[in-house]
C-alpha positions as CSV (number, residue, x, y, z in Angstrom):
1,M,-11.2,-33.7,28.2
2,T,-10.1,-30.9,30.9
3,T,-12.0,-27.6,30.4
4,E,-8.5,-26.2,29.8
5,E,-7.8,-28.6,26.9
6,R,-11.3,-27.8,25.3
7,T,-10.7,-24.0,25.6
8,G,-7.3,-24.0,24.2
9,F,-8.5,-26.4,21.8
10,R,-11.4,-23.9,20.7
11,G,-9.1,-21.2,21.0
12,F,-7.1,-23.0,18.4
13,L,-9.9,-23.3,15.7
14,S,-10.7,-19.7,16.4
15,R,-7.6,-18.3,15.3
16,L,-7.3,-21.2,12.5
17,T,-10.6,-19.4,11.2
18,A,-10.2,-16.0,12.0
19,T,-9.5,-13.0,9.5
20,D,-6.0,-11.2,9.2
21,S,-7.7,-8.4,10.6
22,E,-9.1,-10.3,13.8
23,L,-6.1,-11.8,14.6
24,D,-4.2,-8.2,14.1
25,A,-7.0,-6.7,16.6
26,E,-6.3,-9.6,19.1
27,K,-2.2,-8.8,19.1
28,L,-2.8,-5.5,19.9
29,Q,-5.3,-5.8,22.3
30,R,-2.9,-8.6,24.0
31,D,0.1,-5.6,23.5
32,S,-1.9,-2.9,25.0
33,A,-2.4,-4.6,27.9
34,K,0.8,-5.8,28.6
35,C,1.8,-2.4,28.7
36,G,-0.9,-1.2,31.2
37,A,-3.0,0.8,28.8
38,V,-6.6,1.4,28.9
39,P,-8.6,-0.4,26.1
40,A,-9.7,2.6,23.5
41,G,-13.3,0.9,23.7
42,A,-13.5,1.6,27.4
43,C,-12.8,5.3,27.5
44,H,-15.3,7.8,28.6
45,R,-15.3,11.6,28.1
46,G,-13.6,13.4,31.1
47,Q,-11.5,10.2,31.6
48,I,-7.5,10.7,31.7
49,V,-5.8,7.4,30.1
50,S,-3.0,5.6,28.8
51,V,-3.8,4.5,25.7
52,S,-1.1,2.0,23.3
53,G,-1.8,0.8,19.6
54,R,-0.9,1.4,15.9
55,L,-1.3,4.6,14.0
56,R,-3.8,3.9,11.1
57,T,-4.0,7.5,9.4
58,V,-2.2,10.7,9.7
59,A,-3.5,13.9,8.2
60,Y,-2.6,17.6,8.0
61,T,-5.8,19.7,8.5
62,P,-5.3,23.4,7.7
63,R,-7.4,25.6,9.8
64,T,-7.9,29.1,9.1
65,N,-6.3,30.3,12.4
66,L,-4.8,27.3,13.6
67,P,-2.8,23.9,11.8
68,T,-3.7,20.8,13.0
69,L,-2.2,17.6,12.8
70,E,-4.4,14.3,13.7
71,A,-3.6,10.6,13.7
72,D,-6.1,7.6,14.2
73,L,-4.5,5.5,16.9
74,Y,-6.3,1.8,16.8
75,D,-5.6,-1.0,19.7
76,G,-7.9,-3.6,18.6
77,S,-10.9,-2.6,20.1
78,D,-11.5,1.3,19.2
79,V,-9.7,4.1,17.8
80,V,-8.9,7.3,19.9
81,T,-7.7,10.3,17.4
82,L,-4.9,12.1,18.5
83,V,-5.1,16.2,17.7
84,F,-1.7,18.0,17.7
85,L,-2.6,21.5,17.9
86,G,-0.5,24.0,16.0
87,R,1.2,21.1,14.0
88,R,2.0,20.4,10.6
89,S,3.9,17.4,11.1
90,I,6.0,15.8,13.8
91,V,9.0,13.4,13.6
92,G,7.7,10.1,14.0
93,I,4.1,10.4,14.0
94,E,3.3,8.3,10.6
95,P,1.0,5.3,9.7
96,G,2.1,2.0,10.8
97,R,3.9,3.1,13.6
98,Q,3.4,2.1,17.4
99,L,3.1,4.4,20.1
100,T,1.6,5.0,23.8
101,A,-0.4,8.4,24.5
102,R,-1.4,9.9,27.7
103,G,-4.3,12.2,28.0
104,R,-8.0,13.6,28.6
105,I,-10.2,12.0,26.5
106,A,-13.0,14.5,24.8
107,I,-15.6,13.7,22.0
108,R,-15.8,15.3,19.1
109,D,-18.5,14.5,16.4
110,D,-19.3,11.4,18.3
111,R,-15.4,10.2,18.1
112,K,-12.9,9.6,20.6
113,V,-10.2,12.3,20.8
114,I,-7.4,13.4,23.0
115,Y,-5.7,17.2,22.1
116,N,-2.0,17.5,22.4
117,P,-1.3,14.2,24.1
118,Y,1.8,13.2,25.8
119,Y,3.5,10.3,23.7
120,E,6.0,7.7,23.4
121,L,6.9,6.1,20.2
122,E,8.2,2.4,20.2
123,A,10.9,1.5,18.2
124,P,10.3,0.5,14.6
125,R,10.0,-3.2,14.0
């Protein structure tokens, strides 16, 4: 058996025994790599990146001076929180939606954050 055949067989077995969430994470990572995005797990503070994935949660956070919409973008490797300052809602920004966001990574409460990112929504599937 060649190395390629063994790798294929091992890959088959790992997919067969993987959980749905593990398979979903692998698919998100493949899709993210196809569009040229940086994996969220490899992003560092101060770096300007393009990240692509699925929105897990979207929450309006009322602040005393400034309303804030926060959305957690998961790409299969890590989560980046997208923070839209001064917004209560944005059409199309909803849980389960695929998008690509661009901006500078910041760290807030040990979480990766992009403030007011540029974003592109993918067509709903």
